[in-house]
C-alpha positions, 0 to 999 in steps of 0.5 A: 310651856314654861320650859320652852319659853326659857329655852327659846328666850333665855338661851338666845339672850345669853348668847347675845350677851356673849356676842356683845361682850366679844365684839364690844371689847375691841371697840372699847379698847380702841375708843379709850386708847384713842382718847388717851393718845389724843390727850398725850399728844395735846400735852406734848404740844404744850410741853414743846411750846414751853421748850422752844425758846429755852432749848436752842441755847442749851443745845448750841453750847452742848451744856449737858448739865444745864440740859439735865437740870432743865429736863428734870423741871420739864418732866415733873409730870409722872406720865412724862417719861422724859426727852430725847434730842436726836439728829435727823439721821438718828444720832443721839444728842441728849436723853433723860434716863427714863426715856433712854430705857424706853426708846432710842433715837433709832426707834423714832426715825419712822415718826414724822415731825409733828406726829406721834406714834405708840411704840412697844418696849420691854417695860410697856407701851409708850407714846412718842411725839417728835418735833423738828427744830431748825434754830438759826445758825445751828444744825437741825435736830429733833425733840422727842417727848416720851409719855408712859402709856401703861396707865392706858392698859390698866384703864382698858382692863378696867373697862373690859371688866365692866363690859363683861360684868355688864353683859353678864348682869344684863343677861341675868336681869333679862332672864329673870324678867322673862321667867317672871313674864312667863309665870304671869302669863300662866296666871293670866295676868301677863297682858295687864302687867306687861303693859304696865311694866313696859309702858310706864316703868321701863320705857317712859319713866325718865327716872329709870336709868338706861341699861347701858349707864354703867359703861357711861359711868366708867367713861365719865370717870375716865374723863373726870380723871383726865380733867383733873390731870389737865387742871393740875397741869394748868395750876402748876404750869410756869410758862403761860404765854399767848402761844399757850393760850392760842393752843387752848383755844385751838385744841380744847375749844376747837377755835370757836367764835369768841366775843368779849362784852364790856362797858369800857372799850379798849381804845377811845377816840376823841376830838382834840382842841384843834379838831384832830382825832386822838386815841387813848387807852383808858385807865381801867384794870379790866382793859389792862387784863383783857386787851392782851388776851384779845390780842392772843385769841382774836374775836370781837370785843363789844363795848360802849362807844363813849369817845367824842370821835368814836363814830368817825373811825368805825365802818358802816357796821360800827366796827374797827380793827385794833390795835392800830399798830397791829390789828388782831381783833375787832372792836364793835362799838354800841351807841347809847343815848344820853338818857341810857348812859345816865340811868345805866352807867351813872345810875344803877351801875355806879350809884347803885351796884358799885357802892353796894359791892364795896365796903367803903361806906358810901350809901348806894342809890336805887331808882326804878328809872335807872333799873329800867335803863339798865335792862334796856341797855343789857337788851341792846347789848344782847342783840348786838352780841347775837349778831356779832357771834353769828354761830349757834355755839360761840364762847361769850365772855361778859365783863363785870357788874354793868351786865349782870342780867346779860347771861339771862337775856342771851340764853334764850337767843343762843341756848348752845352758847357757852357764856362766862361772866367775870365779876371784877369787883368784890361780892358782898355778903348776903345781908348787904346784897339784900339791899338791892330791890331787884336782887332776885331777878339779877341773880336769876339772870346771872345764873344763866351763865355757864361759868361765873368767876370771881377774884377770890374764893371768899367772893365765891362763897359770899355769892353762893350764900346770897343765892341760897338766901334769895333764890329757889335753886339747888346748890352743890357746895362741894362742886360749887355749882348752882342748878336753876331751871334745868341749867347748871352754873359753875362758880369759881375763883379766877384771880385776874392778872396782867400780861407777862412780860409787860409790853412796855418792858421792851422799849422802856429806858433803864431804871436810872434814866426813868428816875432822872426823867420823872424827877425832872418832870415833876420837880423832885430832887434826887435825894428825896425818897419817891413814893407813888400812888396810881389810881382812878379818882374813886372813893374806894382807893383810899387816896385821902387816907394815904395823904393823912398817913404821910401827914402823920409821918411828917408830924411824928418824924420832923427829920423826914421833912424834905426827904420824901414826896408822894407823887399821886396820879389820879385819873378823873372818873365819873366826875358827873356823880356828886360823890365823885365830885365831892371826893375830887374837891376834898382830895385837892383841898387836903393835898393843898392843906398838907403842902401848905403846912409842911412844904418849902420853896423847893419841896412839896410832900404831895405832888397831885396829878389829876389827869390821865397818864398814857400806859407807857408813862405810868410804866416809867413812873413804876420804874422810878418810884422807891415805893408804891402804895396801894391802900384801897379800902376795898378792891376786887384785885387791884392790878396797879400792885401787879403792874408795879411789880412787873415793871421792876426788872431791877428787883428793887422797890417796895410795895405797900398793899392793903389787905382788903385787895385781892392782890394781897392773897398773892403778893405776900411779900408786900408790906400789908396794911389795914388802910383804915389804920393811918398809924399802920400806913405811916409806919409802913411808909417809914419801913419802906424808906428804911428797908435794906436793899437786900431785903427789898430785892428778895421780896421783889424777886418773890413777888415777880415770880408770883406775877410771872407764873399767875399772869393774865394768860393763865387766868384766861386759860383756866376759864377757857379750859373750864368752858371747854370741859363744860362743852364736852360734858354737854356733848356727852349729855346730848349723846345720852339723851338721844336714845331716850328721846328716840324710845319715847317717840317710838312708843 
């Protein structure tokens, strides 16, 4: 009987395992090759996006040396064999050495423009993507991007080995199980033990991994390697443009519904004194960064409608297409009562969380009624976001400390949404954040986001330490993830930036004209060195400290009196709050005192402009200044520093930068200072005035390269690529979970 059971059960299992291995291998091969081919095609499109503007002039001049140098930069990716440039009839115009060994222009004739094909040569298989180009005034030509596919063969061989090993191991395990079952049957214990094994341990126990898990582990490994390769490609990519960001949204995220949420709106409409409606762009670093992204990606921006005329220009659904000159996305305004704005914005957000997160030594205030208003406003925004998103799986990008609990309020309403929360201000250490009375609830809601972004790794580490102290959860320090209530939040650093090139650069006057215009407008003589400060009127910006540094410089070096002026732009902000009202009064008093002490009839050491300036005028100020001082006492990033660098296409000017800004991690060629050290700040001003032009240019050249490569499109692209990977991973988990749930229903 024992022998007959083996013959009737074990042998068929071995045969079945062989059949699975025989028919499963071609399927695995095809699946992996399709994945790799798709990945290479996406890479080819990204490469072609960066080639479109630079290639036509080189082809027109037939400059082979320049083409070669350019191709060498483009083909740094080890899987990218090279480039071909061919006439439509197959005539060769240019080729790189590695590409010529693998494929010729004649081989590419059957491949249509915008298509890809796998070709086989003596050295292995390659994937060739062809793109037709018809530059104005030039004969048409085709660009071929050649990728090495030999790594796909290696991966397929590895996967084939896993399938064979899996089939053999499965057959052996099943055979052993059947032999054991037969032996137990002879001992009259079969019924009890089979029911126990099959009922509890093998079928229903969620901790027991499915038998096909080794294959999925290999698939996951392949996907992980592809993700890492894409991440490296993004980290070292030099040409992030709106078109490249659009490609990420289209190819990686498959064009989902995108919703941005912020308190500050990108355009404000107010009534002028004569009754006309005027529009202004607020002085906000967040708006400066996000507005170009929304222009590129479209979608809906949900924000508080704070302007006196905001209701007059929206439709019946409180929506408005913006920007006015070229509408590309929708602004959805949310209305708050005076009581809601008082508690939510002025109360908890700016008297509580803002001073709590900034080490500027202003005591935070926490009131229960402010917390109630904060929660109510976050609920109101959650309802609006759900209506605007429409789809079940939108991508929702939440901005800043005003909406810390919004991810937790959106999660039950849209469980399949991909929620990203970016924190624009610093995150303090755990001991400091422990002052907040509602820290546990706030942290729990924040962790319902899929991606939680900060400017620097230091802020990420502070956040993880805070969560570790106050929340019961699982933290993976290596992967920087937090698991809470079955949800995983990914914490990462995304240094924010500005658009490149700046939109005002195309219409701005030259630097000489800007200098003359600004000096004439503010009464500053031509021989006077012009220093510039541009901020919101905030106690974290160090405005009074820089006044004291200038005073010390004029006190110690009397020969500089009449030779330097600090033009300070201070846009009014949160003037209703006592701390801000006192700051504005103190700043005006200090500026007047210093001007009285040192000023003359035709010269003032400080010119203080306490009103909002339009972005194009601020850009003109950047171009006119001899040096720009950013001495923030504590700042998340500070985009003024990057805006100043981006405006200086003359590669001149000096940036004085606080080490307590996120920007100091990137702009290392600035004169870095401790803003609390007045003497060090005064010395930096003197050094900026005396620095040789060659040194100024070299420093500015390096900083401009950094801002160009790390622009706002790269910032958004990295976050959205991480969001795409999370969505792909969640889809894979759903595939894994489906067979287990089906087995449970069957049992």
